[in-house]
ZAMARGU-4260 file (C-alpha; in steps of 0.2 Angstrom, whole numbers, plus 5000, padded with zeros to 4 digits):
<rodrens>
0) 4384/4606/5255 | 4374/4613/5240 | 4383/4622/5226 | 4383/4641/5224 | 4378/4649/5207
5) 4396/4648/5201 | 4396/4629/5203 | 4407/4629/5218 | 4402/4622/5235 | 4397/4635/5248
10) 4407/4634/5264 | 4405/4641/5282 | 4419/4653/5277 | 4408/4659/5262 | 4393/4662/5274
15) 4405/4671/5287 | 4412/4682/5273 | 4396/4687/5266 | 4389/4692/5282 | 4405/4700/5289
20) 4405/4688/5304 | 4417/4675/5311 | 4416/4656/5306 | 4413/4653/5324 | 4398/4664/5325
25) 4391/4655/5309 | 4394/4638/5318 | 4385/4643/5334 | 4370/4649/5323 | 4369/4633/5314
30) 4371/4622/5330 | 4360/4633/5341 | 4374/4632/5355 | 4385/4645/5362 | 4383/4664/5365
35) 4376/4673/5350 | 4363/4687/5348 | 4346/4683/5342 | 4347/4695/5327 | 4364/4688/5322
40) 4357/4670/5322 | 4342/4676/5312 | 4353/4684/5299 | 4363/4668/5297 | 4349/4656/5296
45) 4340/4667/5283 | 4355/4668/5273 | 4359/4649/5272 | 4340/4646/5269 | 4340/4659/5254
50) 4356/4651/5247 | 4351/4633/5250 | 4367/4630/5260 | 4367/4613/5269 | 4383/4610/5280
55) 4391/4594/5278 | 4390/4580/5291 | 4408/4583/5296 | 4405/4602/5298 | 4389/4599/5307
60) 4398/4587/5318 | 4412/4599/5323 | 4399/4612/5326 | 4389/4601/5338 | 4404/4591/5345
65) 4397/4575/5337 | 4403/4562/5326 | 4387/4557/5317 | 4392/4539/5319 | 4384/4525/5329
70) 4392/4509/5333 | 4385/4491/5329 | 4393/4478/5340 | 4393/4460/5335 | 4400/4445/5345
75) 4416/4439/5337 | 4411/4421/5341 | 4396/4421/5330 | 4393/4405/5320 | 4389/4404/5302
80) 4370/4401/5306 | 4370/4417/5317 | 4377/4428/5303 | 4360/4431/5294 | 4352/4437/5310
85) 4366/4450/5313 | 4366/4455/5294 | 4347/4458/5295 | 4349/4468/5311 | 4363/4479/5302
90) 4352/4482/5287 | 4338/4489/5298 | 4351/4500/5307 | 4357/4507/5290 | 4340/4510/5284
95) 4335/4520/5299 | 4352/4529/5301 | 4354/4536/5283 | 4339/4548/5283 | 4345/4556/5299
100) 4363/4558/5293 | 4371/4545/5304 | 4383/4532/5298 | 4386/4515/5306 | 4403/4508/5312
105) 4404/4489/5314 | 4415/4481/5327 | 4416/4464/5336 | 4418/4460/5355 | 4421/4444/5364
110) 4419/4440/5383 | 4438/4443/5385 | 4442/4456/5372 | 4433/4472/5370 | 4448/4482/5362
115) 4438/4487/5346 | 4424/4494/5356 | 4435/4503/5368 | 4445/4510/5354 | 4430/4518/5345
120) 4422/4524/5361 | 4438/4532/5368 | 4443/4540/5352 | 4426/4548/5351 | 4422/4539/5334
125) 4404/4536/5339 | 4390/4545/5348 | 4381/4530/5353 | 4381/4511/5352 | 4369/4496/5348
130) 4374/4480/5356 | 4369/4465/5345 | 4368/4452/5359 | 4365/4452/5378 | 4374/4441/5390
135) 4371/4435/5408 | 4387/4443/5413 | 4388/4457/5400 | 4405/4466/5400 | 4402/4477/5385
140) 4386/4484/5393 | 4394/4487/5409 | 4409/4496/5400 | 4397/4508/5391 | 4387/4512/5407
145) 4404/4516/5415 | 4409/4527/5400 | 4391/4535/5400 | 4389/4532/5382 | 4371/4531/5375
150) 4368/4513/5370 | 4354/4502/5366 | 4354/4483/5367 | 4346/4471/5355 | 4340/4458/5368
155) 4334/4458/5386 | 4343/4463/5402 | 4338/4463/5420 | 4344/4481/5422 | 4329/4492/5420
160) 4340/4507/5417 | 4346/4500/5400 | 4337/4504/5384 | 4332/4487/5377 | 4323/4481/5361
165) 4319/4463/5359 | 4306/4450/5353 | 4295/4443/5366 | 4304/4426/5366 | 4297/4421/5383
170) 4279/4423/5377 | 4282/4416/5360 | 4291/4400/5367 | 4277/4398/5380 | 4264/4398/5366
175) 4272/4386/5355 | 4276/4374/5369 | 4258/4375/5376 | 4251/4370/5358 | 4263/4355/5358
180) 4257/4350/5375 | 4239/4353/5371 | 4241/4340/5357 | 4243/4327/5370 | 4262/4327/5370
185) 4270/4325/5387 | 4287/4320/5383 | 4294/4335/5375 | 4313/4336/5374 | 4322/4353/5374
190) 4339/4357/5365 | 4346/4374/5369 | 4362/4383/5366 | 4374/4394/5377 | 4366/4397/5394
195) 4376/4414/5395 | 4365/4421/5381 | 4350/4429/5389 | 4339/4424/5374 | 4343/4406/5378
200) 4336/4408/5396 | 4321/4418/5390 | 4316/4404/5378 | 4319/4391/5392 | 4308/4401/5404
205) 4294/4401/5391 | 4296/4382/5390 | 4294/4381/5409 | 4279/4393/5409 | 4270/4381/5397
210) 4274/4366/5407 | 4268/4374/5423 | 4252/4381/5414 | 4248/4363/5407 | 4253/4355/5424
215) 4266/4344/5415 | 4281/4340/5426 | 4298/4345/5419 | 4309/4330/5415 | 4326/4337/5417
220) 4334/4322/5408 | 4326/4328/5392 | 4333/4346/5394 | 4350/4349/5385 | 4360/4365/5385
225) 4376/4371/5376 | 4372/4360/5361 | 4384/4369/5350 | 4391/4356/5338 | 4385/4340/5329
230) 4394/4328/5341 | 4385/4335/5356 | 4368/4335/5346 | 4370/4317/5341 | 4373/4311/5359
235) 4358/4321/5365 | 4347/4314/5351 | 4352/4296/5356 | 4347/4299/5374 | 4331/4307/5369
240) 4326/4293/5358 | 4330/4280/5371 | 4317/4289/5382 | 4304/4289/5368 | 4302/4307/5368
245) 4287/4312/5357 | 4294/4329/5351 | 4311/4337/5350 | 4310/4356/5353 | 4325/4366/5347
250) 4329/4383/5353 | 4336/4390/5337 | 4337/4386/5318 | 4356/4380/5319 | 4352/4367/5332
255) 4336/4362/5323 | 4346/4359/5307 | 4358/4348/5316 | 4344/4338/5323 | 4336/4335/5306
260) 4352/4330/5298 | 4356/4318/5312 | 4338/4311/5312 | 4339/4308/5293 | 4356/4300/5295
265) 4350/4288/5308 | 4334/4284/5297 | 4323/4291/5311 | 4308/4299/5301 | 4300/4315/5305
270) 4285/4316/5310 | 4282/4297/5310 | 4295/4292/5323 | 4297/4309/5332 | 4291/4327/5330
275) 4302/4342/5328 | 4299/4360/5331 | 4310/4376/5332 | 4309/4391/5343 | 4317/4401/5329
280) 4314/4400/5310 | 4326/4405/5296 | 4331/4401/5278 | 4340/4386/5285 | 4323/4377/5288
285) 4312/4385/5274 | 4316/4371/5262 | 4314/4356/5274 | 4300/4344/5270 | 4289/4341/5279
290) 4289/4359/5284 | 4295/4363/5302 | 4284/4371/5316 | 4293/4386/5321 | 4293/4404/5327
295) 4296/4418/5315 | 4305/4434/5321 | 4310/4449/5311 | 4328/4454/5314 | 4328/4469/5302
300) 4314/4477/5313 | 4325/4475/5328 | 4338/4485/5320 | 4326/4498/5314 | 4319/4501/5331
305) 4335/4500/5340 | 4342/4514/5328 | 4327/4525/5331 | 4328/4523/5350 | 4347/4526/5350
310) 4346/4542/5339 | 4332/4548/5351 | 4343/4544/5366 | 4358/4553/5358 | 4347/4569/5354
315) 4341/4569/5372 | 4323/4564/5369 | 4314/4553/5381 | 4315/4534/5376 | 4305/4519/5382
320) 4317/4508/5392 | 4309/4491/5386 | 4302/4488/5369 | 4295/4470/5365 | 4291/4466/5346
325) 4279/4453/5340 | 4282/4436/5332 | 4273/4424/5320 | 4269/4406/5325 | 4270/4394/5311
330) 4261/4378/5315 | 4262/4364/5303 | 4248/4351/5303 | 4245/4338/5290 | 4226/4337/5290
335) 4223/4356/5287 | 4224/4368/5273 | 4235/4383/5275 | 4226/4397/5283 | 4231/4411/5294
340) 4224/4417/5311 | 4229/4433/5321 | 4231/4435/5340 | 4238/4449/5350 | 4255/4442/5349
345) 4257/4431/5333 | 4250/4427/5316 | 4247/4408/5316 | 4250/4398/5299 | 4243/4381/5297
350) 4252/4369/5285 | 4261/4353/5289 | 4265/4350/5307 | 4281/4340/5311
</rodrens>
């Protein structure tokens, strides 16, 4: 709230006393809700404008039965390599929330424990929620639908009634896989993560789309899922190398880092002995030499768009159910200089291809 000429902060009580009306009437005039005469509302609004009065978020929230908080829900089982993604999404949320007087509450959930989410919802601590990950069997999303809480998911779902914002992983992975196949590679191994994560399945569908487009049969013995530790990764690499795969395509940066470390430990040279590419680039891969062909996404943009959609949803505005953001495809090729081409979906950088 702005200060009065005396240097003291003006309150709803001050406005009510000056106009000889009740505090409830002032609140109704500010919120635009409840029964109040047009002339009284005009007097209140003119007075607060003249005296540069701005109600605090708490007062405004009480007047409008809102908390002016939104919830950011992260999975509790995130790994160290996942953390930068969720941090950047959160930064995007905060950047968009602050100008519209919203604060962000952070909580975590697991497939068998949603107590933190349940507490902030049932105690009316938030006006809406952004879910940071989508699952095949998504209990948090089902809970929020049941409670009729406005929410947006960062990711994709089959439910067309849920507001979703995601990068176009399927198209991106299809494009990258197609380019590998167009270079004459037919034995492209795929190493992926948790199959209960929707993003894993979308990336896999992109891989399958490319194989079908290029009429290359899928060799299921070269496809690995749930590679969530170095032991499983090393075993998969041993099998892949036995089959003389030409390229190892990793679904995310964590898997790719493990692959590169294991190949280095075994004395297998990239790209001489096998090529490597990643469906997700991050700082983990930035300093690797030779540079890794990868897909670049912007998590901060995801957070910003998710916040904008959620605030519009909370305010009762019409929102688009599905929003797909673009991506950048970073191709690395040893005999070309670094240039950049633009397509409808991606910006392609040529440097050193692994």
